[in-house]
DRENPA-722189 format. One record per residue: residue number from 1; x, y, z of N, C-alpha, C, CB in turn. Coordinates in Angstrom, 3 decimals, decimal comma. Glycine has a CB too. Layout:
N
(node NUM (X Y Z) (X Y Z) (X Y Z) (X Y Z))
...
END
This chain:
90
(node 1 (59,570 33,282 -40,086) (58,638 34,326 -40,377) (58,241 35,008 -39,052) (57,401 33,764 -41,131))
(node 2 (58,159 36,312 -39,058) (57,809 37,012 -37,841) (56,301 37,086 -37,690) (58,418 38,409 -37,832))
(node 3 (55,878 37,195 -36,450) (54,450 37,302 -36,153) (54,023 38,773 -36,309) (54,135 36,770 -34,704))
(node 4 (53,161 39,025 -37,259) (52,699 40,375 -37,510) (51,333 40,523 -36,839) (52,625 40,682 -39,051))
(node 5 (51,222 41,570 -36,045) (49,938 41,829 -35,405) (49,272 43,012 -36,097) (50,114 42,102 -33,882))
(node 6 (47,985 43,075 -35,974) (47,261 44,227 -36,479) (46,386 44,743 -35,375) (46,430 43,878 -37,733))
(node 7 (45,919 45,932 -35,545) (45,071 46,518 -34,503) (44,559 47,862 -34,944) (45,832 46,652 -33,184))
(node 8 (44,148 48,622 -33,995) (43,591 49,927 -34,267) (43,898 50,863 -33,112) (42,082 49,836 -34,510))
(node 9 (43,700 52,116 -33,306) (43,779 53,088 -32,223) (42,367 53,566 -31,931) (44,725 54,288 -32,589))
(node 10 (42,086 53,775 -30,669) (40,769 54,258 -30,251) (40,936 55,456 -29,353) (39,969 53,154 -29,532))
(node 11 (40,252 56,518 -29,669) (40,307 57,728 -28,858) (39,844 57,452 -27,445) (39,461 58,827 -29,478))
(node 12 (40,549 57,969 -26,474) (40,150 57,836 -25,069) (39,112 58,932 -24,757) (41,405 57,946 -24,104))
(node 13 (37,961 58,815 -25,413) (36,935 59,850 -25,324) (36,437 60,105 -23,929) (35,793 59,492 -26,175))
(node 14 (36,172 59,048 -23,158) (35,640 59,229 -21,824) (36,636 59,926 -20,922) (35,246 57,901 -21,233))
(node 15 (37,901 59,596 -21,057) (38,953 60,233 -20,264) (39,032 61,714 -20,624) (40,325 59,537 -20,496))
(node 16 (39,037 62,009 -21,914) (39,112 63,409 -22,341) (37,867 64,174 -21,926) (39,299 63,498 -23,858))
(node 17 (36,715 63,537 -22,025) (35,461 64,180 -21,630) (35,501 64,593 -20,159) (34,271 63,238 -21,885))
(node 18 (36,048 63,750 -19,319) (36,087 64,056 -17,884) (37,005 65,220 -17,572) (36,531 62,838 -17,099))
(node 19 (37,882 65,593 -18,510) (38,844 66,663 -18,268) (38,522 67,969 -18,994) (40,201 66,203 -18,671))
(node 20 (37,383 68,024 -19,685) (37,039 69,203 -20,461) (36,896 70,426 -19,532) (35,729 68,961 -21,255))
(node 21 (37,361 71,557 -20,036) (37,200 72,847 -19,329) (35,929 73,534 -19,709) (38,366 73,767 -19,612))
(node 22 (35,273 73,093 -20,791) (34,020 73,664 -21,264) (33,049 72,518 -21,553) (34,245 74,552 -22,535))
(node 23 (31,762 72,798 -21,541) (30,825 71,721 -21,859) (30,809 71,448 -23,377) (29,399 72,082 -21,357))
(node 24 (30,271 70,325 -23,753) (30,300 69,910 -25,158) (29,574 70,903 -26,047) (29,682 68,528 -25,318))
(node 25 (28,478 71,486 -25,580) (27,712 72,437 -26,398) (28,559 73,672 -26,690) (26,391 72,843 -25,685))
(node 26 (29,220 74,198 -25,650) (30,038 75,402 -25,859) (31,214 75,074 -26,775) (30,549 75,969 -24,501))
(node 27 (31,818 73,918 -26,600) (32,909 73,483 -27,475) (32,448 73,414 -28,921) (33,447 72,119 -27,029))
(node 28 (31,280 72,858 -29,106) (30,698 72,744 -30,450) (30,489 74,117 -31,086) (29,364 71,989 -30,390))
(node 29 (29,931 75,031 -30,298) (29,658 76,380 -30,809) (30,947 77,154 -31,074) (28,783 77,155 -29,820))
(node 30 (31,902 77,067 -30,180) (33,165 77,806 -30,301) (33,965 77,330 -31,520) (34,008 77,644 -29,016))
(node 31 (33,998 76,036 -31,728) (34,821 75,438 -32,787) (34,074 75,189 -34,092) (35,392 74,145 -32,303))
(node 32 (32,775 75,504 -34,126) (31,975 75,282 -35,318) (32,021 73,813 -35,782) (32,456 76,197 -36,436))
(node 33 (31,875 72,922 -34,798) (31,803 71,480 -35,047) (30,432 71,063 -34,493) (33,029 70,664 -34,353))
(node 34 (29,714 70,224 -35,215) (28,406 69,857 -34,723) (28,479 69,181 -33,354) (27,722 68,948 -35,715))
(node 35 (27,447 69,423 -32,559) (27,375 68,818 -31,224) (27,424 67,308 -31,338) (26,093 69,257 -30,484))
(node 36 (26,728 66,746 -32,315) (26,675 65,289 -32,444) (28,076 64,708 -32,712) (25,704 64,888 -33,580))
(node 37 (28,900 65,459 -33,414) (30,283 65,005 -33,675) (31,104 65,031 -32,378) (30,964 65,903 -34,761))
(node 38 (31,017 66,127 -31,661) (31,748 66,224 -30,370) (31,266 65,138 -29,450) (31,555 67,622 -29,699))
(node 39 (29,962 64,949 -29,371) (29,377 63,939 -28,475) (29,891 62,554 -28,842) (27,828 63,972 -28,541))
(node 40 (29,907 62,236 -30,115) (30,351 60,907 -30,564) (31,819 60,691 -30,237) (30,119 60,739 -32,078))
(node 41 (32,652 61,672 -30,461) (34,079 61,537 -30,159) (34,304 61,294 -28,670) (34,843 62,792 -30,607))
(node 42 (33,535 61,951 -27,834) (33,790 61,888 -26,393) (33,014 60,788 -25,675) (33,459 63,205 -25,771))
(node 43 (31,908 60,319 -26,235) (31,122 59,322 -25,509) (30,996 57,991 -26,269) (29,739 59,876 -25,222))
(node 44 (31,292 57,980 -27,559) (31,202 56,749 -28,338) (32,396 56,597 -29,272) (29,903 56,723 -29,139))
(node 45 (33,602 56,707 -28,755) (34,770 56,662 -29,644) (34,914 55,349 -30,390) (36,017 56,914 -28,855))
(node 46 (34,350 54,274 -29,880) (34,429 52,989 -30,562) (33,594 52,965 -31,840) (33,979 51,880 -29,633))
(node 47 (32,736 53,939 -32,037) (31,910 54,031 -33,245) (32,599 54,803 -34,364) (30,584 54,690 -32,917))
(node 48 (33,761 55,390 -34,074) (34,481 56,191 -35,073) (35,352 55,312 -35,943) (35,337 57,263 -34,396))
(node 49 (35,293 55,505 -37,252) (36,151 54,769 -38,151) (37,386 55,561 -38,527) (35,395 54,382 -39,383))
(node 50 (37,293 56,874 -38,393) (38,414 57,751 -38,719) (38,281 58,994 -37,821) (38,428 58,139 -40,271))
(node 51 (39,344 59,773 -37,803) (39,384 60,964 -36,945) (39,667 62,207 -37,755) (40,439 60,807 -35,853))
(node 52 (39,009 63,279 -37,397) (39,247 64,575 -38,019) (40,278 65,344 -37,208) (37,933 65,381 -38,138))
(node 53 (41,280 65,857 -37,883) (42,283 66,679 -37,216) (41,654 67,927 -36,610) (43,387 67,070 -38,196))
(node 54 (40,656 68,503 -37,275) (39,975 69,686 -36,744) (39,263 69,390 -35,443) (38,984 70,223 -37,754))
(node 55 (38,613 68,243 -35,359) (37,871 67,865 -34,151) (38,834 67,536 -33,018) (36,948 66,660 -34,431))
(node 56 (39,892 66,809 -33,331) (40,893 66,491 -32,293) (41,531 67,775 -31,759) (41,992 65,543 -32,859))
(node 57 (41,828 68,692 -32,638) (42,396 69,978 -32,228) (41,419 70,702 -31,316) (42,736 70,851 -33,459))
(node 58 (40,144 70,743 -31,696) (39,114 71,402 -30,879) (39,053 70,800 -29,477) (37,737 71,291 -31,557))
(node 59 (39,086 69,495 -29,391) (38,982 68,830 -28,097) (40,203 69,117 -27,253) (38,807 67,326 -28,273))
(node 60 (41,381 68,969 -27,848) (42,629 69,115 -27,069) (42,918 70,572 -26,708) (43,813 68,541 -27,857))
(node 61 (42,766 71,471 -27,656) (43,155 72,865 -27,413) (42,025 73,647 -26,753) (43,561 73,545 -28,727))
(node 62 (40,875 73,708 -27,393) (39,792 74,471 -26,813) (39,135 73,728 -25,642) (38,760 74,789 -27,878))
(node 63 (38,909 72,444 -25,827) (38,246 71,660 -24,792) (39,054 71,456 -23,513) (37,893 70,344 -25,343))
(node 64 (40,299 71,105 -23,678) (41,172 70,837 -22,523) (41,954 72,061 -22,111) (42,134 69,706 -22,835))
(node 65 (41,965 73,095 -22,948) (42,710 74,294 -22,609) (44,209 74,197 -22,803) (42,439 74,646 -21,222))
(node 66 (44,644 73,251 -23,620) (46,077 73,099 -23,900) (46,486 74,090 -24,967) (46,414 71,653 -24,345))
(node 67 (47,744 74,502 -24,945) (48,260 75,265 -26,081) (48,573 74,246 -27,178) (49,547 76,127 -25,688))
(node 68 (48,666 74,698 -28,415) (49,053 73,762 -29,477) (50,393 73,051 -29,158) (49,164 74,516 -30,824))
(node 69 (51,305 73,790 -28,548) (52,612 73,190 -28,200) (52,442 72,103 -27,137) (53,598 74,280 -27,690))
(node 70 (51,609 72,349 -26,143) (51,365 71,338 -25,122) (50,693 70,111 -25,734) (50,500 71,915 -23,989))
(node 71 (49,715 70,328 -26,591) (49,035 69,214 -27,239) (50,005 68,376 -28,066) (47,904 69,729 -28,122))
(node 72 (50,955 69,051 -28,736) (51,933 68,351 -29,571) (52,872 67,487 -28,738) (52,741 69,351 -30,386))
(node 73 (53,061 67,833 -27,491) (53,973 67,088 -26,627) (53,300 65,926 -25,902) (54,584 68,018 -25,618))
(node 74 (51,990 65,794 -26,016) (51,296 64,686 -25,343) (51,738 63,348 -25,954) (49,744 64,854 -25,458))
(node 75 (52,057 62,393 -25,114) (52,301 61,031 -25,642) (50,992 60,498 -26,271) (52,813 60,052 -24,487))
(node 76 (51,112 59,742 -27,335) (49,922 59,189 -28,011) (49,066 58,398 -27,049) (50,329 58,299 -29,187))
(node 77 (49,669 57,709 -26,102) (48,931 56,872 -25,152) (48,028 57,660 -24,211) (49,895 56,065 -24,343))
(node 78 (48,232 58,965 -24,121) (47,358 59,805 -23,300) (46,023 60,037 -24,026) (48,049 61,165 -22,977))
(node 79 (46,080 60,077 -25,359) (44,916 60,409 -26,159) (44,256 59,166 -26,754) (45,306 61,366 -27,264))
(node 80 (45,042 58,141 -27,025) (44,536 56,953 -27,729) (44,872 55,669 -26,966) (45,122 56,885 -29,152))
(node 81 (43,955 54,694 -27,071) (44,245 53,322 -26,663) (44,694 52,581 -27,922) (42,984 52,624 -25,983))
(node 82 (45,635 51,699 -27,756) (46,093 50,864 -28,877) (45,554 49,463 -28,649) (47,671 50,856 -29,001))
(node 83 (44,700 49,021 -29,551) (43,960 47,779 -29,387) (44,386 46,781 -30,451) (42,444 48,032 -29,459))
(node 84 (44,980 45,662 -30,018) (45,365 44,628 -30,968) (44,122 43,830 -31,381) (46,449 43,692 -30,355))
(node 85 (44,081 43,442 -32,619) (43,015 42,579 -33,114) (43,447 41,129 -32,958) (42,673 42,901 -34,599))
(node 86 (42,473 40,306 -32,673) (42,741 38,866 -32,682) (42,828 38,439 -34,143) (41,622 38,051 -31,902))
(node 87 (43,494 37,318 -34,412) (43,620 36,862 -35,803) (42,268 36,760 -36,464) (44,328 35,514 -35,868))
(node 88 (42,120 37,432 -37,587) (40,907 37,373 -38,357) (39,798 38,321 -37,887) (40,407 35,997 -38,338))
(node 89 (39,981 38,982 -36,747) (38,943 39,873 -36,246) (39,095 41,260 -36,838) (38,985 39,943 -34,723))
(node 90 (38,015 41,958 -36,989) (38,048 43,344 -37,488) (37,705 44,271 -36,394) (37,099 43,551 -38,657))
END
């Protein structure tokens, strides 16, 4: 039997926050996403249970100034940490 691991992905919010071209308030206003949502994604990513494609797009394209094509070419490891769970842990 093979050893199956489980885990989760966690947004690298602090890393992305440090690279923003605009402040969180302006990003919120430009993309019509609540400030509290932008703030949570960038400063408390461990509190997120799921991710919105609209918010990720706003952060990567408007926030970081990437084109959609550049954002599509980013390796997943640039945007997310991959965290293995210990046996039985959630």
